[in-house]
C-alpha positions in Angstrom: 0.0 0.0 0.0 2.9 2.3 0.8 4.3 1.8 -2.8 0.9 2.6 -4.2 0.7 5.9 -2.3 4.2 6.7 -3.6 3.0 6.2 -7.1 0.0 8.4 -6.5 2.2 11.2 -5.4 4.2 10.9 -8.7 1.0 11.4 -10.8 1.1 15.0 -12.0 -1.9 17.1 -12.9 -0.7 17.1 -16.5 -0.7 13.3 -16.4 -4.3 13.3 -15.1 -5.4 15.5 -18.0 -3.6 13.2 -20.5 -5.4 10.2 -18.9 -8.9 11.5 -19.6 -9.1 10.6 -23.3 -7.7 7.1 -22.6 -10.2 6.0 -19.9 -14.0 5.8 -19.6 -16.7 5.0 -17.1 -15.9 5.0 -13.4 -12.1 5.5 -14.1 -12.9 8.6 -16.2 -15.1 10.0 -13.4 -12.5 9.3 -10.8 -9.9 11.1 -12.9 -12.1 14.2 -13.0 -12.6 13.9 -9.3 -8.8 13.8 -8.7 -8.3 16.9 -10.9 -11.1 18.7 -9.0 -9.4 17.9 -5.6 -6.0 19.3 -6.8 -7.5 22.4 -8.3 -9.6 22.9 -5.1 -6.4 22.9 -3.1 -5.2 25.8 -5.3 -8.3 27.8 -4.4 -9.7 27.8 -8.0 -13.2 26.8 -6.8 -15.2 27.6 -10.0 -13.0 25.3 -12.1 -12.8 22.6 -9.4 -16.6 22.7 -9.2 -17.0 22.2 -12.9 -14.7 19.2 -12.8 -16.6 17.6 -9.8 -19.9 18.1 -11.6 -18.5 16.4 -14.7 -17.4 13.4 -12.5 -20.9 13.3 -11.0 -22.5 13.4 -14.5 -20.4 10.4 -15.6 -21.4 8.5 -12.5 -25.1 9.3 -13.2 -24.8 7.9 -16.7 -23.4 4.7 -15.2 -26.5 4.3 -13.1 -26.5 1.4 -10.7 -23.1 0.2 -11.8 -21.4 3.4 -10.5 -19.3 2.9 -7.4 -21.2 4.4 -4.5 -18.1 5.7 -2.8 -17.0 7.5 -5.9 -20.5 9.1 -6.3 -20.4 10.2 -2.7 -16.9 11.7 -3.2 -18.1 13.7 -6.2 -21.1 15.1 -4.4 -19.0 16.1 -1.4 -16.5 17.8 -3.7 -19.4 19.7 -5.3 -20.5 20.7 -1.8 -17.1 21.9 -0.6 -16.6 24.0 -3.8 -20.1 25.5 -3.5 -19.4 26.3 0.1 -16.2 28.2 -0.8 -18.3 30.1 -3.4 -20.8 31.0 -0.6 -23.6 29.2 -2.3 -24.6 27.7 1.0 -28.0 26.1 0.2 -26.7 24.4 -2.9 -23.6 23.3 -1.0 -25.8 21.7 1.7 -28.1 20.0 -0.9 -25.0 18.4 -2.6 -23.5 17.3 0.7 -26.8 15.8 1.8 -26.7 13.5 -1.2 -23.1 12.4 -0.2 -24.2 11.8 3.4 -27.2 9.8 2.3 -25.0 7.5 0.2 -22.4 7.1 2.9 -24.9 6.3 5.6 -26.5 3.7 3.4 -23.0 2.1 3.0 -22.3 2.5 6.8 -19.2 4.5 5.9 -17.0 5.7 8.8 -16.9 9.2 7.4 -20.7 9.6 7.1 -21.0 11.1 10.6 -18.3 13.7 10.1 -19.8 14.9 6.8 -23.3 14.9 8.4 -22.0 17.3 11.1 -20.6 19.5 8.4 -23.9 19.3 6.6 -25.7 20.5 9.7 -23.5 23.5 10.0 -24.1 24.3 6.3 -27.9 24.0 6.7 -27.5 26.5 9.6 -25.5 28.9 7.4 -28.2 28.7 4.8 -30.8 29.4 7.5 -32.6 26.1 6.8 -33.1 25.6 10.5 -35.6 22.7 10.3 -33.1 20.6 8.4 -30.4 21.6 11.0 -32.6 20.0 13.7 -33.3 16.8 11.8 -29.7 16.4 10.6 -28.0 17.1 14.0 -30.5 15.1 16.0 -29.4 12.0 14.0 -25.8 13.0 14.6 -26.3 13.4 18.3 -27.8 9.9 18.6 -24.9 8.4 16.6 -22.3 10.3 18.7 -23.9 9.0 21.9 -23.9 5.4 20.6 -20.2 5.8 19.9 -19.6 7.2 23.4 -18.6 10.6 22.0 -20.3 12.9 24.5 -18.5 16.0 23.4 -19.6 15.4 19.8 -23.2 14.9 20.9 -23.0 18.1 23.0 -21.9 20.1 20.0 -24.8 18.6 18.0 -27.3 19.5 20.7 -25.9 23.0 21.0 -26.5 23.6 17.3 -30.0 22.1 17.6 -30.6 24.7 20.3 -29.4 27.5 18.1 -31.7 26.3 15.3 -34.7 26.2 17.6 -33.7 29.7 18.9 -33.6 31.0 15.4 -37.1 29.6 14.8 -38.2 31.3 18.0 -38.9 27.9 19.6 -37.5 29.1 22.8 -38.8 26.3 25.1 -37.4 23.6 22.8 -34.1 25.6 22.5 -33.8 25.7 26.3 -34.2 21.9 26.5 -31.5 21.4 23.9 -29.1 23.8 25.5 -29.5 22.1 28.9 -28.9 18.7 27.3 -25.7 20.0 25.7 -24.7 21.8 29.0 -25.0 18.5 31.0 -22.7 16.7 28.5 -20.2 19.6 28.4 -20.2 19.8 32.2 -19.6 16.0 32.5 -16.6 16.5 30.3 -15.3 19.6 32.2 -15.7 21.8 29.1 -16.1 25.0 31.2 -16.3 27.5 28.4 -18.8 25.4 26.5 -21.0 25.2 29.7 -21.0 29.0 29.9 -21.9 29.3 26.2 -24.9 27.2 26.9 -25.8 29.3 29.9 -25.6 32.5 27.8 -27.9 31.0 25.1 -30.3 29.8 27.8 -30.3 33.3 29.2 -31.1 34.8 25.8 -34.1 32.4 25.5 -35.4 33.4 28.9 -35.1 37.0 27.9 -37.1 36.4 24.8 -39.8 34.7 26.9 -39.8 37.6 29.4 -38.5 35.5 32.3 -36.2 38.1 33.9 -35.2 36.1 37.0 -34.2 33.0 35.1 -32.4 35.1 32.5 -30.4 37.0 35.1 -29.3 33.8 36.9 -28.0 32.1 33.7 -26.4 35.3 32.3 -24.6 35.8 35.6 -23.2 32.2 35.5 -22.0 32.7 31.9 -20.5 36.1 32.8 -18.6 34.6 35.8 -16.9 32.0 33.6 -16.1 34.3 30.7 -14.7 37.0 33.0 -12.6 34.4 34.8 -11.3 33.2 31.4 -10.7 36.8 30.3 -12.8 36.0 27.2 -13.8 39.6 26.6 -16.0 39.1 23.5 -18.1 36.4 25.2 -18.2 38.4 28.4 -19.7 41.3 26.6 -22.3 39.1 24.9 -23.3 37.6 28.3 -23.4 41.1 29.8 -25.9 42.1 27.1 -28.2 39.3 28.2 -27.6 40.4 31.8 -28.6 44.0 31.0 -31.8 42.9 29.2 -32.7 40.7 32.2 -32.3 43.7 34.5 -34.7 45.7 32.3 -37.2 42.9 32.4 -37.0 43.0 36.2 -37.7 46.8 36.0 -34.3 47.7 37.2 -34.2 50.3 34.4 -31.3 52.5 35.5 -29.1 49.6 36.3 -30.1 47.9 33.1 -29.4 51.0 31.0 -25.9 51.4 32.7 -25.2 47.7 31.9 -26.2 48.1 28.2 -24.1 51.2 28.0 -21.1 49.2 29.2 -21.8 46.6 26.5 -22.0 49.4 23.9 -18.7 50.8 25.0 -16.9 47.5 24.5 -18.7 46.7 21.2 -17.8 50.0 19.7 -14.1 49.6 20.7 -13.9 46.3 18.8 -12.4 46.3 15.3 -13.9 45.3 13.0 -17.2 46.5 14.5 -20.2 44.2 14.6 -22.8 46.7 13.5 -25.7 44.3 13.9 -24.8 43.8 17.5 -24.4 47.5 18.0 -27.8 48.1 16.5 -29.3 45.5 18.9 -27.7 47.2 21.9 -28.7 50.7 21.0 -32.3 49.6 20.1 -32.5 48.1 23.6 -31.1 51.3 25.2 -33.6 53.5 23.3 -36.5 51.4 24.6 -35.3 51.8 28.2 -34.8 55.5 27.7 -38.4 55.9 26.6 -39.6 54.1 29.8 -37.5 56.6 31.8 -39.0 59.5 29.9 -35.7 60.3 28.1 -37.5 60.5 24.7 -35.3 63.1 23.1 -32.2 60.8 23.5 -34.2 57.8 22.4 -35.4 59.7 19.3 -31.8 60.6 18.4 -30.7 57.0 18.7 -33.6 55.8 16.5 -32.8 58.5 13.9 -29.2 57.4 13.7 -30.0 53.7 13.5 -32.2 54.2 10.4 -29.0 55.0 8.4 -27.1 52.1 9.9 -30.0 49.6 9.1 -30.1 50.9 5.6 -26.4 50.4 5.1 -26.7 46.8 6.6 -29.6 46.1 4.3 -27.6 47.3 1.3 -24.7 45.0 2.3 -27.1 42.0 2.3 -28.4 43.0 -1.2 -24.8 43.4 -2.5 -23.9 39.9 -1.2 -27.0 38.5 -2.9 -26.1 40.1 -6.1 -22.5 38.9 -6.0 -23.4 35.3 -5.2 
């Protein structure tokens, strides 16, 4: 096997191109796949995608006689290239075909690619598919005794439920992930779950519960000197204070969050808009309408700029 690997290393890209007219069927498809992999490594994703799609077309023509592993490789290559080209939903669709084939063949890499697929579904905002994909991954990880893997799966399920505003279901998933992370002494991951649980309680208007969870997350992140996560947890803490009608304290906390967020470079303008929107709402409760009006006026321009950015990304993809 070592000698075979050595021979593979000696096969140049030019030799692969020369091979194409000389072979047919599965060997021809495999050659296109090999070329796609090499060109992908150079970062030429459009060309690599075209080659992977050609390999897939040849396998399709072969029908039932096509080697399933080769077909899965071609689909996964299409997925990886589409992912690099930021065509996330198409990437996830291609990868889902690869995962389906690999699962049917009980391949050892099926679970790894399925986890990647779940992340891509999340990036394409297809949250229902995130939940179904990662639920299967979590069960497989638990069967394999990989609690850390299952915890990550459950955390992503929680994030998907949260994005769908299924806050009760999200809390359940985050607690399940938290228990597994805690059992494995993954302290930062436990705190990440606490922060997300706090955000769900905020969304549900449960100030006491939100405050408790945000405080736990904040304690860990501050101890770890994890400043970005500390600030995110502090944001939930401030919103919880407002829910508990501690308006002045809550506004002061939100102002601290804003100071840190605006010192970051590059700036997360979506986060800044969320903070200032929350602050304006508290100011109105406190009768500081002039200040709130000024914040709302400024944020109109920022939201327009962010919306333009989204449109530009859509046009470029």
